[in-house]
C-alpha positions in Angstrom: -37.7 -105.3 67.0 -40.4 -104.1 64.7 -41.6 -101.8 67.4 -38.1 -100.4 67.8 -37.9 -99.7 64.0 -41.2 -97.9 64.1 -40.0 -95.9 67.0 -36.8 -95.0 65.2 -38.6 -93.9 62.1 -41.0 -91.9 64.1 -38.2 -89.9 65.6 -36.5 -89.3 62.2 -39.4 -88.7 59.8 -38.6 -85.0 59.4 -35.0 -85.8 58.3 -36.4 -88.4 55.9 -38.8 -85.9 54.3 -36.0 -83.4 53.8 -33.8 -85.9 52.1 -36.5 -87.0 49.8 -37.2 -83.3 48.8 -33.5 -82.8 48.1 -33.3 -85.9 45.9 -36.4 -84.8 44.0 -35.0 -81.3 43.3 -31.7 -82.7 42.2 -33.4 -85.0 39.8 -35.4 -82.1 38.4 -32.2 -80.0 37.9 -30.5 -82.9 36.2 -33.5 -83.4 33.9 -33.5 -79.6 33.2 -29.8 -79.5 32.4 -30.1 -82.7 30.4 -32.8 -81.2 28.2 -30.9 -77.9 27.3 -29.7 -77.3 23.7 -26.7 -75.3 22.6 -27.6 -73.0 19.6 -25.4 -70.7 17.5 -27.1 -67.6 16.0 -25.3 -65.8 13.1 -27.0 -62.3 13.1 -25.8 -60.3 10.1 -22.4 -62.0 10.4 -22.2 -61.6 14.2 -22.0 -64.9 16.3 -24.2 -65.3 19.3 -24.0 -68.5 21.5 -27.2 -69.5 23.2 -28.2 -72.3 25.7 -32.0 -72.7 25.5 -34.9 -75.1 26.2 -36.8 -73.5 23.3 -38.1 -76.0 20.8 -38.4 -73.9 17.6 -36.4 -71.3 15.7 -39.0 -68.7 16.4 -38.9 -69.4 20.1 -35.2 -69.2 20.5 -35.1 -65.8 18.6 -37.9 -64.5 20.8 -35.9 -65.5 24.0 -32.8 -63.7 22.6 -35.0 -60.5 21.9 -34.6 -60.8 18.1 -37.8 -59.7 16.5 -38.0 -60.9 12.9 -39.1 -58.6 10.1 -41.2 -60.1 7.3 -38.5 -59.4 4.8 -35.7 -60.9 7.0 -33.9 -63.9 5.6 -33.9 -66.6 8.3 -32.5 -70.2 7.9 -33.9 -72.6 8.9 -37.6 -71.5 8.9 -39.1 -70.1 12.0 -41.3 -73.1 12.7 -38.5 -75.6 12.4 -37.8 -77.6 15.7 -34.4 -77.0 17.2 -31.6 -79.6 17.1 -28.6 -79.9 19.3 -25.8 -77.6 18.1 -28.3 -75.9 15.8 -26.9 -72.9 13.7 -29.5 -70.2 12.9 -28.6 -67.7 10.2 -30.4 -64.3 10.4 -29.9 -61.6 7.8 -32.1 -58.7 8.8 -33.9 -56.6 6.2 -33.0 -52.9 5.9 -34.8 -50.0 4.1 -33.3 -48.9 0.8 -34.7 -45.9 -1.0 -35.4 -47.2 -4.4 -36.0 -45.1 -7.5 -36.9 -46.7 -10.7 -37.2 -44.4 -13.7 -38.5 -41.6 -11.5 -40.8 -43.7 -9.3 -39.7 -43.7 -5.7 -40.4 -46.1 -2.8 -38.7 -47.3 0.4 -37.9 -51.0 -0.2 -37.2 -53.4 2.7 -34.8 -56.1 1.6 -32.3 -58.5 3.1 -30.4 -58.7 -0.1 -26.9 -57.1 -0.1 -26.0 -56.9 -3.8 -27.7 -54.8 -6.4 -28.3 -57.6 -8.9 -30.2 -59.7 -6.2 -32.3 -56.7 -5.2 -33.2 -56.0 -8.8 -33.9 -59.7 -9.4 -36.2 -59.8 -6.3 -38.2 -56.9 -7.9 -38.3 -58.5 -11.3 -36.2 -55.7 -12.9 -33.7 -56.2 -15.6 -31.0 -53.7 -16.5 -29.0 -53.4 -19.7 -25.3 -52.3 -20.2 -26.3 -48.8 -21.3 -28.6 -48.2 -18.3 -27.4 -46.2 -15.4 -27.6 -47.4 -11.8 -26.7 -45.0 -8.9 -25.5 -47.1 -6.0 -25.5 -44.9 -2.9 -25.0 -41.9 -5.2 -22.2 -43.4 -7.4 -23.2 -43.8 -11.1 -22.4 -47.1 -12.6 -23.3 -48.8 -15.9 -25.9 -51.6 -15.7 -23.3 -54.3 -16.2 -21.0 -53.0 -13.4 -23.7 -52.4 -10.9 -24.9 -56.0 -10.3 -22.1 -57.0 -8.1 -22.1 -53.8 -5.9 -23.2 -53.7 -2.4 -25.9 -51.1 -1.6 -26.7 -49.5 1.8 -29.2 -46.6 1.6 -30.1 -45.7 -1.9 -30.5 -47.4 -5.3 -31.6 -45.6 -8.5 -32.3 -47.0 -11.9 -32.3 -44.8 -15.0 -32.9 -46.8 -18.2 -31.0 -45.6 -21.2 -32.9 -43.9 -24.0 -32.1 -44.2 -27.7 -31.5 -40.8 -29.2 -30.2 -39.5 -32.6 -27.1 -37.4 -32.0 -25.4 -35.3 -34.7 -21.8 -34.7 -33.6 -19.8 -32.3 -35.7 -21.9 -33.1 -38.7 -21.9 -36.9 -38.3 -25.2 -38.4 -37.3 -25.5 -41.6 -35.3 -27.8 -43.2 -32.8 -26.8 -43.6 -29.2 -28.3 -45.0 -26.0 -27.9 -42.4 -23.3 -28.7 -42.6 -19.6 -28.7 -39.8 -17.0 -30.9 -37.3 -15.3 -30.2 -34.6 -17.9 -28.7 -34.3 -21.3 -25.4 -33.0 -19.9 -25.1 -35.9 -17.6 -26.1 -38.4 -20.2 -23.5 -37.1 -22.7 -20.8 -37.2 -20.0 -21.8 -40.8 -19.0 -21.6 -41.7 -22.7 -18.0 -40.4 -22.8 -18.7 -37.0 -24.4 -17.1 -34.3 -22.3 -19.2 -31.2 -22.7 -17.3 -27.9 -22.3 -18.8 -24.4 -21.9 -17.6 -23.4 -25.4 -19.4 -26.4 -27.0 -22.7 -25.9 -28.8 -25.7 -28.0 -28.2 -29.1 -27.3 -29.8 -30.9 -28.5 -26.7 -30.9 -27.3 -23.1 -28.3 -29.3 -21.3 -30.5 -29.5 -18.2 -33.4 -31.1 -20.2 -34.4 -34.6 -19.1 -33.4 -37.4 -21.5 -36.8 -38.9 -22.1 -38.1 -35.6 -23.5 -35.4 -35.5 -26.3 -35.8 -37.0 -29.7 -32.6 -35.7 -31.5 -29.6 -33.7 -30.4 -27.0 -31.7 -32.4 -23.7 -31.3 -30.8 -20.7 -29.3 -32.0 -17.5 -29.7 -30.0 -15.1 -26.9 -29.3 -11.3 -27.2 -29.6 -8.5 -25.9 -27.4 -6.6 -22.7 -28.4 -4.0 -20.5 -26.8 -4.3 -16.7 -26.7 -1.3 -14.6 -26.0 -2.4 -11.1 -24.7 0.1 -8.6 -23.2 2.7 -11.4 -23.1 0.5 -13.7 -21.0 -0.8 -17.1 -22.3 -4.5 -18.0 -21.8 -5.9 -21.5 -22.5 -9.5 -21.6 -23.7 -11.8 -23.5 -26.1 -13.7 -22.1 -29.1 -15.7 -23.1 -32.1 -14.2 -20.9 -34.9 -12.8 -21.1 -38.4 -10.8 -17.9 -38.5 -8.4 -16.1 -36.1 -10.8 -13.1 -35.7 -13.7 -15.4 -35.0 -11.6 -17.4 -32.4 -10.6 -14.2 -30.7 -14.2 -13.0 -30.5 -15.5 -16.4 -29.3 -12.9 -16.4 -26.6 -14.2 -13.0 -25.3 -11.1 -11.0 -26.3 -12.5 -9.0 -29.3 -10.3 -6.8 -31.4 -11.0 -3.2 -30.5 -9.8 -0.1 -32.5 -6.2 -0.4 -33.5 -5.6 -3.9 -32.0 -3.5 -6.2 -34.1 -2.9 -9.9 -34.4 0.4 -11.5 -35.5 -1.7 -13.8 -37.7 -4.1 -12.4 -40.3 -7.6 -12.0 -39.0 -9.0 -14.1 -41.8 -6.4 -16.9 -41.5 -7.4 -20.3 -40.2 -7.0 -20.9 -36.5 -3.4 -22.1 -35.9 -3.2 -25.6 -34.3 0.3 -25.4 -32.8 1.1 -21.7 -32.1 -0.8 -19.3 -29.9 -2.9 -16.5 -31.4 -0.9 -13.4 -30.4 -3.1 -10.3 -29.8 -1.5 -6.9 -29.5 -3.5 -4.3 -27.7 -2.9 -1.0 -29.5 -3.9 2.4 -28.1 -3.1 5.8 -29.4 -3.6 9.0 -27.5 -3.0 12.6 -28.5 -1.5 14.9 -25.8 -0.7 18.5 -25.7 2.7 19.4 -24.3 3.8 22.8 -23.4 7.3 24.1 -22.9 8.5 27.5 -21.8 10.0 30.0 -24.3 12.7 32.1 -22.6 12.3 35.9 -22.7 15.0 38.4 -23.6 16.3 41.3 -21.7 15.9 44.9 -23.1 17.8 47.7 -21.7 16.2 51.1 -21.6 17.8 54.5 -20.8 16.5 56.0 -17.6 17.5 59.7 -17.4 16.2 60.0 -13.9 18.7 57.5 -12.5 22.5 57.9 -12.0 24.9 56.3 -14.4 25.9 52.7 -13.4 22.7 52.1 -11.6 19.9 49.8 -12.9 16.3 49.3 -12.1 13.8 46.6 -13.1 11.1 48.3 -15.2 9.4 45.0 -16.3 10.1 41.5 -14.9 9.4 39.9 -18.2 7.3 36.7 -18.8 8.1 33.4 -20.4 6.3 32.5 -23.6 4.6 29.1 -24.2 5.4 26.7 -27.1 2.7 24.0 -27.6 3.0 20.7 -29.4 0.4 18.2 -30.4 1.9 14.7 -29.9 0.5 11.3 -30.9 1.7 8.5 -28.7 1.3 4.9 -29.6 1.1 2.1 -26.9 1.4 -1.6 -27.7 0.4 -3.9 -24.8 0.8 -0.9 -22.5 4.4 0.0 -23.6 5.0 3.2 -25.6 6.4 2.4 -29.0 6.3 5.7 -30.9 5.8 9.4 -30.3 5.2 11.7 -33.3 4.9 15.5 -33.2 1.9 16.3 -35.4 2.1 20.1 -35.0 3.5 22.9 -32.9 2.6 26.6 -32.3 3.3 29.5 -30.1 0.6 29.6 -27.5 1.9 32.8 -25.9 4.7 35.1 -27.0 7.4 35.8 -24.5 7.5 39.3 -22.9 11.0 40.8 -22.6 12.4 41.9 -19.3 13.0 45.6 -19.3 16.0 46.9 -17.3 16.4 50.6 -16.9 20.0 52.0 -16.9 20.8 55.3 -15.5 22.1 58.2 -17.8 22.1 61.0 -15.3 25.7 62.2 -14.7 26.8 64.1 -11.7 30.3 65.7 -11.5 31.9 65.1 -8.1 35.3 65.9 -6.5 37.5 63.7 -4.4 40.6 64.5 -2.3 43.4 62.0 -3.0 47.0 61.6 -2.0 47.8 63.2 -5.4 45.5 66.1 -4.8 41.9 66.8 -5.5 40.3 65.3 -8.6 37.0 65.9 -10.5 35.3 62.9 -11.9 32.0 62.0 -13.5 32.0 58.3 -13.1 33.5 55.7 -10.6 33.3 51.9 -11.1 35.0 48.9 -9.4 37.5 47.1 -11.6 40.0 44.2 -11.2 43.5 45.6 -11.6 46.6 43.8 -12.9 49.9 45.3 -14.0 52.4 44.8 -16.9 55.6 46.2 -18.4 57.1 45.7 -21.9 59.1 42.6 -21.0 56.1 41.2 -19.1 53.6 41.7 -21.9 54.4 38.4 -23.7 55.9 40.1 -26.8 59.4 39.1 -28.0 62.0 41.9 -27.5 62.9 41.8 -31.2 59.4 42.5 -32.2 59.3 45.8 -34.1 56.7 47.3 -31.9 58.1 46.0 -28.6 57.1 48.3 -25.7 54.7 50.3 -27.9 51.0 50.5 -26.8 48.0 50.1 -29.1 47.6 53.8 -29.5 51.3 54.2 -30.5 52.9 55.6 -27.3 55.5 53.8 -25.2 54.3 51.6 -22.3 55.1 53.3 -19.0 53.4 54.3 -15.8 50.3 56.4 -16.5 49.4 54.3 -19.6 46.7 51.6 -18.9 45.1 48.9 -21.0 41.3 48.7 -21.0 38.4 47.1 -23.0 37.9 49.5 -25.8 34.3 48.3 -26.2 33.4 50.2 -23.1 36.2 52.7 -22.5 37.5 54.7 -25.5 41.2 55.4 -26.0 42.5 58.6 -24.4 39.9 58.5 -21.6 41.5 60.2 -18.6 41.3 58.0 -15.4 42.5 58.0 -11.8 43.4 54.9 -9.9 44.2 55.3 -6.1 47.6 54.0 -5.4 48.6 54.2 -9.0 47.8 57.8 -9.9 46.4 59.5 -13.0 46.4 57.5 -16.3 45.2 57.5 -19.8 43.5 54.6 -21.6 45.8 53.8 -24.4 46.3 50.0 -24.6 44.4 46.7 -24.9 45.0 43.1 -24.0 43.6 39.7 -24.7 42.6 39.1 -21.1 41.4 42.7 -20.5 37.6 42.3 -20.9 34.8 44.2 -19.3 35.6 45.5 -15.8 39.3 44.6 -15.9 42.2 47.1 -16.2 46.0 46.5 -16.7 48.2 49.2 -15.2 51.3 50.0 -17.3 54.9 50.4 -16.0 58.4 50.5 -17.5 60.5 47.4 -16.8 62.6 49.1 -14.1 59.7 50.4 -12.0 57.2 47.6 -12.4 54.8 46.8 -9.5 52.5 43.8 -9.2 48.8 44.4 -9.0 46.1 41.7 -8.4 43.1 43.2 -6.5 40.0 45.3 -7.0 40.2 49.0 -7.2 37.8 51.9 -7.8 38.6 53.6 -11.1 37.5 57.2 -11.4 36.7 58.7 -14.9 38.0 62.3 -14.9 36.3 65.3 -16.5 35.6 66.5 -19.1 32.5 64.4 -19.7 32.6 62.9 -23.2 29.7 63.2 -25.6 26.8 60.9 -24.8 27.4 58.8 -28.0 30.9 58.1 -26.7 29.8 56.8 -23.3 29.3 53.1 -22.7 26.4 53.4 -20.3 26.6 49.7 -19.2 29.9 48.0 -18.4 29.3 44.4 -17.4 
């Protein structure tokens, strides 16, 4: 039986060796699994779950590719052995550009809050000191609880004597420059303010500062309101400080030496005066001149004439661009007018004309507008003592005509085609210039209302009795 067992084992030794190897490997795996630890890493607030056989904090960080910086904050310490369900807190350090009163360095720190960073550097800040946290200026007491990321600057306050509008006091100021320090201290600095020091000067270089604050005013110029600030005691000074100086005839509603008004705007009126010369034409007259070379009732232009010139010096006043007055300061004749000269003909030629009444001899012929009348149509009551009697004393009848005696004397012999020979012996209110009224008796009256040529019969009257121009 023993021999049979040996024979059986000899046949199956390879299977036996394989089974033993499997059992050994399974045991090793079980031991490996049994010796693993679960670790939680809190890296800058981020949770990382790790299963590891590392035995220390440093080893587990190395296996997770976390390389500690000397300034990192790690808890527990790197050489501490790991425990099951261990929690490792890692807050990595970061570079912060740190400026302390002008001294600069790149500071590696794992601290988040300004107060802790300053404490780690052994620096104390006071309420009046300024701390710039990532470019934001804060007072020392407000900065401690602020988080910082890239830049931290400390500017200690400096004690300075400041005289403000005549009152002197001592202030602690912080800032890169005087302007910034005044602003940080609650003093708004306007362009119109006066400071005895350069506003860009660094604070540590100052011992005393005199500061005069401007005040707001309103200027009303050309109807438009402007807001500005000045340091002034009078209206004129305020206008000048505001850059709107009074020029020439400019005026202000308030007196220039009056105090600056606090409630009403300073009204400035821009006044400009100019003197201009204006010219206007002076009409020329017409002079008639006898021309013995030309026929009667003809005219020629001997001189066209020329307008004269009347000049005036005028002072014009403008207020805010609008004309308010215009005064004539003087006038004179810059050029006398030159009369127009018209030549009228005085040469008379005696002519003949065959008419239906026979040939006539005449020395003048002009076109006239002819009307007709009779005693009852003359507009005179029939009980009038001189009813039917013409102006020259003869009875109205055919052959007696009314004319304008200014140009045609009574008893001038005339001939009117279609009417016949006539004598000028009457007048009428409507008979002016080149109008003629042909007389009839009541029984033989004919109506005339058209132009005719009137011939003046010979003999020719004396020159002094001739109207050479009949308009």
